[in-house]
N, C-alpha and C positions, 0 to 999 in steps of 0.2 A: 411366500405363502399368499394366496389370494386374500384380499380384504373382503369384509362382509358385503359391502356394496357391489363389488365386482362380480359377485355370484348371483346378483338379481336377474330375474327374467321378466320381460314385459308381459303383462297380464290384463286382458280386457275385463272391464267391470262396468256395471250400470252405475251411473253417477247422477246426482241431483244437487245443484248449487255447489259443485266442487267437492261433494262428499260421497263416499261409496254407499250405494243403496242396494243391498243384496241380502237375501235370506240365507246365503251360504255361510256368512261369517258373523260372529258377535260384533256388536258395535265397538266394544272395547278393543278388539283386535284391529279394527280398521280406523279407529280414531287417530287423526293426525297423520294418516298415510299420505305419502307423496302421490299426487294425481296429476295427470295431464288431460284436461278435458278436451274431448274431440268435437264437442258442439253438436252431437247427434243423439244425446242421451247415454252415450258411452264415454268411458275414459280409460286411460292406461294407468294401471297401478304396477308396482314392482315387487316381485315375490322372491323370497330366498328360502330354499329348503334347508332345514337343520334337523337335528336329532328329534325334535319335538313336533315335526311337521313343517308347515310353511309359515313364514313370518313376512309381514308387509314392511317394506322400507319406509321409514318415517323421517321427519326433519332431524330428529336427534341422531339418527345414524349418519346422515349427510354431514352434520356438524362435527361429529366425532372423527370422521375420516377425511374431512375437508373436501368433500365432493360437491359439485354443483348438480342441479336437476338436469341440466343439458348433458353433462358427462354421464350421469346415471342412465338417462334415456338411451344414449348411444350404445353404452355397454349392454344394457338389458335387451335392447332390440337385437344385438348381435348374438346374445345368448339364446334368445327365442328362436332365431333363424337356425342356429346349430341344433337345438332341441327338435325343431320341426323337421329339418333335413334328415335327421337320423331315422325318423320313423314315418315319414310322409308316405301316404298312399292315396289313390283316387278311385272311388267307386263309381263306375260309369253306368248309370241307368237312364241314359238320355230319354227325355229332355232334362232329367234331374241328375245332378252329380253330388257325391258326398265326399268330404275330406275325412280321412282318418290319420291319426298321428298319436303322439303322447296324449293320453286321455285328458289330462288336466288342461292342456294347452291347445286343443283342437279349435275352439272358438277364437282363441287369441291369434290363430294363423291369419285372421282377417287383417291384422296389423302389418303384414309383410308386403310392402308395395311391389317388390320384384316378383313375388309369387303370382300376383294378380295381373300385373301389367306386362309380364313377360312369359313366365313359365306356363301359366294356364290360359293365356290369351287365345290359343287356338281352339278352346272348348266352346267359345261363343262368338257370335258375329256382331252383336249389338250391345256389348258391355254386360257386366255382371249384376245380378241381384241375388242376395243371400239371406239365409235365415240362420240364427244362432240361438235356438231355443234352450240349449243346455250347454254346460261347460265342455262336454265331450262330443258335441254335435255341430257340424257346419254343413249346410246343404246349399247348392247354388244352381242357377240356370241362366239362360240368356234373358236379358232384360225385356225382350219383346216376345218371349215364349209364354203364350197364354196358358198352355197346358202345364209348363214348368212352374209358373207362379201359383197356379191352383194347387199343385203338389206341395209347394213350399208352405202354403197356408195349411194344408192338411198335416204337414210335419209339425208345425207349431201347435195346431189344434190337438194333435195326438198327445203332446207333452204337457198340456195345460194342467192335468191332474197331478203332475210332479212339481207342485208349487215350490217346495223347498229347493229344488234343483233348477228352477226356471231362471234363465238369464233375461231373455227379451222376447216379447210377443210381436215385435216389429220386424219388418223386412228392411234391408239396406241396399240401396242402389249405388254402384260405383260411378262417380262423376268427377272428372278432373283430379284423379288420384285421391279422392275423398269418398267416404261412405255417407250417403244422405239417407236419413231415416224416413221410412214409410210406415206410419202407424197403422196397426190392425188391432182394433179394440178387443181385449180379451173376452168380454161378454159377447161381442159379435161372433167371435170364433166358437164360443161355447154353443151359441144358438145354431151356428153353421153345422157343427158336429152333430148336434142332436137332430137338426133338420134333415141332414143327409141320412142318418140312421132311420128316422121315421119314414122318409120317402122311400128308401129301399125296402123297408118292411111292408109298406103299402103296395109297392110294385110287385113284390113277391106274392102277396096275398091276392092281388088281381090276376096274376098268372095262374095261381092255383084255382081261382074261381073259374077261369076259362077251361082248365082241365076237367073240373067237376061238371061243368055244363056239357062238355063234349061226351063225358062218360055217361051222364044221365040221359041225354037226348039223342046222342049219335052212337052210343055203345062203343066209343073209341077211348082207349086208355092211353093218352098221350104221355110220352116221356119228353125230356129236354134234349132230344137228339135229332139228327138229320132227318130221319124218316117222318118224325112228327111235324117238323117244319114243312116237309114236302106235302103232307096231308093238309096242313093248315093253308098252304099256298093254294091248293086246289079248292079248299073250302071258301076262301075269299072270292075266287072267281065264280063259284057257285052262288054265293050271296049277291054278287054284282048282278048276275043274270036274273036272280030272283026279284031284285029291285025292292026289297022290303026295307025302307029307310029306317023304320023304327028298330028293326032287328040289328041293322048295321050300326045305328047310333048306340045301341046297347053293347055291342061286341067289339067295336074297333079298338077301344082303349085296352080291353082285356087281352086282345090279340097282340097289341103293341107291347104289353107287359110280358106276355108269354114269349114273344120273339126276343125281347131284351134279356129275359132270363136264360134262354137258350145260349145267347152270346156270352153272358156273364159266367155261366156254369162251365162252358167249354173253353173259353178264352181267358178267363180271369178278368177282374175289374170290379167296378161298382156303379150303382145308379147315381146319377147326379141331375141337377137342373142347370142347364147351360143357357143363360139369358132367358130363363123361363121354360125352355124346351127340355123335356125329359130325354136323357141319353145314358149311354154306358161309356164311362171312361175306361178304355182298355189299358192293359199293362204297359203298352208302349207310349201311353199318353194321348193317343188319338181318341176321338169321341165318335161313337156310332149312334144314330138316331132312329131306333126301330119304330117309334110312333109315326114319324114322318113317312117312312117307307110303307107302312100299312095303309095310311091315308092315300098315298099316291096310287097304290095298287087298286084300292076301291074306286078311285076317281078315273083312272085311265084304262084304256083297252090293253089286253095282254100284249099286243104288238109293240106297245111303247117300251117294253123292257122293264117296267116297274114290277118287280117280283120279290117277295120276301125270301123266297128260296134262293134266288140269285144274290140278293143282298147278304144272306147268311153264308152261302158258300164262298162268296168273294171275301168276306171277312176271315173265314177260316183259311183261305188260300194266302191271304196277306199276313197271317199270323201263324205260320207253320210251327209245329212242335216237333222237336227231336225225339227219337224213340229211346226208351229205357232199354237196358239189356234184356229184360224180360220180354218186352214187346218185340224187340229185334229177333229174339230166339223163337217166339211164337210165329212171326211172319216167315222165318226161315223154314220152320217145320211145315207150315202150311204149303209153302211153295215146293218143297222138296218131297213131300209125302202126301200126295192127293188121296191116297188110300186110307190115311189115318182119320180117326174120329177125334176131333179136338173139342174140349169142353172148357167153358169159363163160368165163373160164378156171377149170378145176377139176382135181382129181387123182383118179386111180383107182389104188389100190395103189402110190402114190408116183409115178405117171406123170402128168406135166402135159399137159393137152390142152384144146381149146376145146369147149364143149358149148352146144347151142341152148336158149334160154329158152322154156319152155312157157307159164308163167303167173307173174304178179306179183300177190300178194294179201295184204293185212294185213301188209305188211312182209316177206314171204317170197317168194323166187324159186324156182319149181319148174322142173326141167329136163325136156327132151324125153324121152318114154317110151323111145326107142331108147337113150338114155344110161342111164336108170334101169334098163333091163333088164340092163345090165352088172353091176348089184349083185344084184338078186333080184326075183322076181315080187312084186307088191303093195307094193313100197317105192318111193316117189317121192322121188328125191334133190332136196333143197332146201337153201337157205341164206338167211341173213338179208340183207335188202337193204342195210342200213347197212354191211355188211362188204365189199361189192363195190367194187373199185377200178379194174377194167378191163372194157371191153366194146367190141364193134363191132357195127354194124347195117348190113344190106344190104337193098335193095329186091328185088322179085320177079325182077328181071333180073340180080341178082348185083352190082349197083353199090354200092360202099361209100358210105354216106350219113352215118354218124356213127361216131365212135370216141373213146375216152378211156382214158388210162392205159396205153397199149401200150408195154411195155418191149421192148428188143431181144431178150430171152429169149422173150417171148411172140410177138413178130413172127416169129421163126424158125419158130414152130409154125402160123402162119396158112396156110390153103390158098393155093396159088400165085396163083390169080386174084384173091384179096383182097390178098395181100402186095404184088403189083406196083402196086396202087393207092395204097399208102402213100408219102408223101414222107418221105425219111430224116429231115428236120428235125422231123417229128412223132413220132418214135420216141424214147422215154426211154432214155438210155444208162445201163447198170448197171455200167460200169467207172469207176474213179476214180483220178486222179493225186493224189499227196499234195500237190502244189502248190495244188490246189483248196481245201485246208483253211486256207491262210494267213490269209485274211480272217476266218475264223470265230473265231479266238482273241480278237478284239476284243469278241465278243458272248457267247460261251459258254465257261465254264470246265468242263472235263470231267476227272473223276478216276476211277480204278479202284482199288478197295481189295480186297485178297485177304481173304476171310473165313477165320476160324479153323476153320470147320466144313465138312464135306463132305456131299454128297448122293449116295448110291449110289456112293461111292468117288471122285466127281468133285469137283475143287476148285471152289468157288463164288466169284464176284466181285460186289461191289457197284459199280454204275455211278452216279455222282453228277453231275448237271448243275446249274450255277448261272448265272443270267443276270447277267453282270457289266457289262452296258451300261446306259445310262440310258433305254432304250426298252423297251416291251413286245415280247416275242418269241413266236412260235408255231412249233412243229415241224410241218412239212407232211408229211414222210415220213422214215423212217429205216430202217436195216438194218445187218447185219454183212457185212463183206467179207473174202475170203480172197485171198492172194497167188498169182497165176498168171502166169507169164511176165513177171515184174517189173511187173505191173499188178494193182491191187486190183479184184476182181470180186465182185459181189453174190452172197451165199450165201442162196438163197431157195427154199423148196419151192413157193411160189405163183407164182414167176416175176416177182414185183414186190416193191416195198418194203412195209414195214409202214406202216400209215396213221396219220393224226393221232389217230383214235379209239383205235387200239392203243397209241399213245404214252401217252395219258391213262390208259388202263387199266393199263398195266404200270408206269408211272412215278409213279402216284398223284396226278396233277394233274387236278383236276376242271374247272378253267377252261380255256378255249381258249388264253389268253395267259399267258405267264410274266411276272410283274412284275419290275422291276429288283430284283436281289438275291434273288429267289425261287429256291428249290432243290428239285429233285425227284430221286428215285433209284429204281433197279431192282435187286433183290437176287437174282434168279433166274438170273443168267448163270453158265454153267459154262466151264471152261477149254477153250481151243482151241489147236492148235499155233501158229498165227499168225492173229490176227483184228483187224480194224479196225472200230470202230463209228463210223458217220457219220450226222449229222442235217442234213437239208435244211430250212432255216428261212427265215423272213422277219420283218422288224421291222414294227412298227405303221406306220412311215413308208413301207413298201413295198420296202425293200432286201432282196435275196435273198442268202443265203450258205450255205455248208456248213461245219459244225464236226465235227471227229472226232478220234479218238485211237486209237493202236495199243494193244491190250490187253497185248501182251508185246513187249519190245524185240527187234529183229532187226538184223542187220548193215546199216550204212548203204547199202552197195551194192545191197542187195535192195529198197530203197525207191525207187531211182531209176526214174523213168518212162522208157520207151524213147523215143528221139528220133524 
């Protein structure tokens, strides 16, 4: 029978003066625990799982079984390797990588020399730098990757509010088979997080100001899409020829923010300041500088090639999006049936309506001129094909031939002749009973954490999803619900759920599937009076389920669904 000490597993801990310093455990549990100090603010403790949880190996255990610390360490490291090997996985989001394994020991995998010096060595060219903000989180990148290191700092910053779970706010660089600490002051990170949020809010406000100016003075209702960038490109050339330096001085920053927002909304990413220069950090880690491109176009002749339109389309081409099944079906119908009239939902001044498709080309969907005229002359309203989730198509006789993703909200806006051709079973319901969430707790763990920071006076929340099942899971659609007449109803400006594409954009998951124990999060949520977030999912085995959680507690009687 194995002895107590032989069951120990090596366990990374924050140490100070040879003593465990952690909010995870009571001091009584850790007092006298055997520690091997690593000299970088961390140490190795030794943990044994018993019927009451986990117990630290202490000097008294070594004496009772006549073990030495060296023997304990060798055995515990072997046990850690076996535990990690059984569950190890790598989440590749280059330039950032994430390790997932047995949740309690993910951070401890930093102790396995062979893992870093052999098995993972092909992931980097210049050595490793890692972050271990939580017990169940370890992220790493190439030590010379500026984009990767910035993302590591964001990972730490995002987890600051989870103080009781926080291991370390430092980064660690691997040098000569040792981890060297690079301190990142927690208060500095708090300021960084708040500064990024404030700067992004400011940039969005500037972009909206440009749209308002164009609407008031040019009668142009700009969207954040390709045709509006095309119009703005022409407008810059017009202003250059006009030579009004005062007007250019007033508008160039607003145009830079508008261009950046077009990139951010269509490619994903966030506003940052890179050595003082405003930019958009895209999902692949690259940084685009819209302000710089606007200035160059104002300064140089058109023949120079400095064009915000070229800049925008180049970034779109370099970051192609694969099409969802809905978008693929729409494109197939458009190409196979030129006689069909195809309609998609869109909004004008916040009003939801159906609009006829005029053309689909190069991944963009242009709408009928009659609809475009509601915005302005010479502006063709268009949107990216991969973002379309709903459509219907009729033949020349008005007969409904194809439809996809029609919610009850959108169905209510259909022309009468089309609406009566829909079978109710084909309409997606946007109301939800809480009882529908019961099965989801077996697959997804959902947590809401209140951030210590505010954005424009609004409380911010972090939503964290973890796959707690043994199967891969993917989110098919998701959305927030508000309580109306004792029933949860979808809150959506588009009349439909957010898509699987939007889920990966907002929650930081590049892969289609969430692996077992994989965790993703979204930190842009703001406080609502009462809101339920729900995720419609399926397992790799084909089981469908809905997982959700109420953001704020409400009286139980309000949650009861009407009979």
